[in-house]
C-alpha positions in Angstrom: 130.7 265.7 228.2 130.8 269.2 229.5 133.2 269.6 232.4 132.4 271.5 235.5 134.7 274.1 236.9 136.2 271.6 239.4 136.6 269.0 236.7 138.5 271.4 234.4 141.0 272.3 237.2 141.4 268.7 238.4 141.9 266.8 235.2 144.3 264.4 237.1 141.2 263.3 239.1 139.4 262.4 235.9 142.4 260.6 234.6 142.6 258.6 237.9 138.9 257.7 237.7 139.4 256.6 234.0 142.3 254.4 235.0 140.9 252.7 238.0 137.0 252.7 237.8 136.8 249.2 236.4 139.0 247.9 239.2 136.8 249.8 241.8 133.6 248.3 240.3 135.1 244.8 240.3 136.0 245.2 244.0 132.5 246.5 244.7 131.1 243.3 243.4 133.6 241.2 245.3 133.7 243.0 248.6 130.5 245.1 248.7 132.3 248.4 249.1 130.9 251.2 246.9 133.0 251.9 243.9 132.6 255.6 244.6 134.1 255.3 248.0 137.1 253.3 246.7 137.8 255.9 244.0 137.3 258.9 246.3 139.6 257.4 249.0 142.2 256.6 246.3 142.0 260.2 244.9 142.2 261.8 248.4 144.8 259.6 249.9 147.1 259.4 246.9 146.7 262.9 245.4 145.1 261.1 242.4 148.2 258.8 242.2 150.6 261.8 241.8 152.3 262.0 245.2 155.9 261.0 245.4 155.0 258.6 248.3 152.5 256.7 246.1 155.0 256.6 243.2 157.5 255.0 245.6 155.1 252.6 247.4 152.0 252.1 245.2 150.1 252.7 248.5 147.0 254.5 247.2 145.0 254.4 250.5 147.5 255.5 253.1 147.3 252.2 255.0 149.9 251.8 257.8 151.6 248.6 258.6 149.8 247.4 261.7 150.9 244.2 263.6 149.6 241.8 261.0 151.4 243.2 258.0 154.0 240.8 256.6 154.8 242.7 253.3 157.2 245.4 252.3 157.2 248.7 254.3 158.5 252.2 254.2 158.8 254.8 257.0 157.8 258.5 256.9 156.5 261.2 259.2 152.8 261.2 259.7 151.1 261.1 263.2 154.6 260.3 264.5 158.1 261.2 263.2 158.7 257.7 261.7 155.4 255.9 261.0 155.4 252.6 259.1 153.4 252.3 255.9 152.7 249.4 253.6 154.4 249.1 250.3 153.1 247.2 247.2 154.5 245.9 244.0 151.6 247.2 242.0 148.7 249.6 242.4 146.3 246.7 242.0 147.8 245.1 245.1 147.0 248.3 247.1 143.4 248.2 245.9 143.1 244.6 246.9 144.6 245.2 250.4 142.4 248.2 250.9 139.2 246.2 250.2 140.3 243.4 252.5 141.4 245.9 255.1 137.8 247.2 255.3 136.0 243.9 254.8 137.9 241.8 257.2 138.1 244.1 260.2 135.3 244.2 262.8 135.9 248.0 263.2 134.2 248.6 259.8 131.6 245.9 260.0 128.7 248.3 260.5 129.4 249.9 257.1 128.5 246.7 255.3 124.9 247.0 256.6 124.5 250.2 254.5 123.2 250.2 250.9 125.9 250.1 248.3 124.6 253.4 246.9 124.8 255.1 250.3 128.1 256.8 249.8 127.3 259.5 252.4 126.7 256.9 255.0 129.9 255.1 254.1 131.9 258.4 254.2 130.5 259.3 257.6 131.1 255.8 258.8 134.8 255.7 257.7 135.5 258.9 259.7 133.6 257.7 262.8 135.3 254.3 262.7 138.7 256.0 262.7 140.0 255.5 259.2 141.4 259.0 259.3 141.8 261.6 262.0 140.9 264.5 259.7 137.7 266.1 260.9 136.8 266.9 257.3 137.5 263.4 256.0 133.9 262.4 255.3 133.0 265.7 253.8 136.1 265.6 251.5 135.0 262.2 250.2 131.5 263.4 249.6 132.7 266.5 247.7 134.9 264.4 245.5 132.1 261.9 244.8 129.6 264.6 243.9 132.0 266.9 242.0 133.2 264.0 239.8 129.9 262.1 239.7 131.5 259.0 241.1 128.1 257.8 242.4 127.4 256.6 238.9 129.9 253.7 239.4 127.9 252.4 242.3 125.2 251.2 239.8 127.5 249.7 237.3 128.7 246.2 236.8 132.2 244.8 236.0 130.8 243.9 232.6 130.4 247.6 231.8 126.6 247.6 231.9 124.4 249.3 234.4 122.8 247.2 237.0 119.1 246.5 236.7 117.0 249.2 238.4 113.4 249.1 239.6 111.7 251.1 236.8 108.2 250.1 237.8 105.8 253.0 237.8 103.0 253.6 240.3 99.4 253.4 239.2 98.2 256.6 237.7 95.9 257.3 240.7 98.9 257.3 243.0 101.3 259.4 240.9 100.8 262.7 242.7 102.9 263.0 245.8 102.4 265.5 248.6 104.0 268.9 248.1 105.2 270.9 251.1 106.3 274.5 251.7 109.2 275.8 253.8 111.6 278.7 253.5 108.9 280.1 251.2 109.6 277.3 248.7 107.6 274.4 247.4 109.2 271.0 247.6 108.6 267.3 247.8 110.3 264.6 249.9 112.5 261.9 248.3 111.3 258.3 248.7 113.0 255.0 248.7 114.7 254.2 245.2 113.6 257.6 244.0 114.9 259.6 241.0 114.6 263.1 239.5 113.0 261.5 236.4 110.3 259.8 238.5 109.6 263.0 240.5 109.3 265.1 237.3 106.9 262.6 235.8 104.7 262.3 239.0 104.6 266.1 239.5 104.0 266.8 235.8 107.3 268.8 235.8 110.0 269.4 233.3 113.0 267.3 234.2 115.5 270.0 233.1 113.8 272.5 235.4 113.9 270.1 238.3 117.6 269.5 237.9 118.3 273.2 237.5 116.3 274.2 240.7 118.1 271.6 242.7 121.5 272.3 241.2 122.4 268.8 240.2 124.3 267.8 237.0 121.9 265.2 235.7 119.1 262.8 236.6 121.5 260.2 237.9 122.3 262.3 241.0 121.3 260.1 243.9 118.2 260.8 246.0 118.0 259.4 249.5 114.8 258.8 251.4 113.9 262.1 253.1 115.9 264.4 250.8 114.3 267.7 249.9 113.6 268.2 246.2 112.6 271.8 245.3 110.0 272.6 242.6 111.2 276.2 242.3 114.4 278.2 242.3 116.2 278.4 245.6 116.8 281.8 247.3 119.9 284.0 247.7 119.8 283.6 251.5 118.0 281.8 254.2 114.9 283.1 255.9 115.0 284.4 259.4 115.8 283.1 262.0 118.4 281.0 260.2 121.5 283.1 260.4 124.2 280.5 260.5 124.8 276.7 260.3 127.3 274.6 262.3 128.7 271.9 259.9 128.2 268.3 260.9 130.0 265.1 259.7 128.9 264.1 256.2 127.6 267.5 255.0 128.5 269.0 251.6 127.8 272.6 250.5 125.0 271.2 248.3 123.5 269.3 251.3 123.5 272.5 253.4 122.0 274.6 250.5 119.2 272.1 250.1 118.5 272.2 253.9 117.9 275.9 253.9 116.7 276.5 250.3 119.8 278.6 249.4 121.6 278.5 246.0 124.9 276.8 246.3 126.9 279.6 244.7 125.3 282.1 247.0 126.3 280.0 250.0 129.9 280.0 248.8 129.9 283.7 248.1 128.3 284.7 251.5 131.1 282.8 253.3 133.9 284.1 251.0 134.8 280.6 249.9 135.7 279.2 246.5 134.4 275.9 245.1 137.6 274.1 246.5 136.4 274.7 250.1 135.4 271.6 252.0 133.1 272.2 255.1 134.8 270.8 258.2 132.9 269.5 261.2 132.4 272.5 263.5 132.8 275.2 260.8 130.2 278.0 261.2 128.7 279.1 257.8 126.6 282.2 257.3 123.2 281.7 255.8 122.1 285.3 255.2 
């Protein structure tokens, strides 16, 4: 597999995913939490298992003690000078506690109404429900999931095989979907259970061109209902009157680039950011 620029620099992330993806998929089946979310939170909260705190406590998710915690604990500065954190015998115990922490608390109950493949909804929900105070928390999770293609694990099973997908094809007379034009670019709108492969077939388009125009690594990149899928190369800058964008919760640079029909690398360059940058809620980004 050819590694992206981010993947080359953050090999520890890949090692973490390789080590814990089966556990995350198992918990997805047991607790209905997307494996991508579990892995991304583990990477983000633990520094991919490399932080000294994690090595001391096996606490991969930064969960504090709370009143109901009966297990081991350690103290360190966080929101306060001497906050109490949970400590575990094994990393697997931390994963188990994290899944139960989300599944058994009413605060997070709304997340379990989302589709298991809706990692963006889960990321936004975790931030809104108060899992972390970081205003960029959701966007950081989404960036990790998309940079390291963790969404692929949301369609796997603990037996190592992909889950069955609806591969039914529409009748030939219904294949053509409605194209639209905005920002001077032709595009189509993503449908329920859509895929790049299906769009390419329906629009009589080369799959590799569709992936290239939309700047996604392969055909497994998720499409949500309502997403914009371009049928031609995106621009270097947005059309007038779109001069800037105020970042919202749950937006990645790719998401913003799709919204305005701008190439992702151009969006980074215009704003003098490198690929490590995570857009934070409230940030103002130049579009032209």
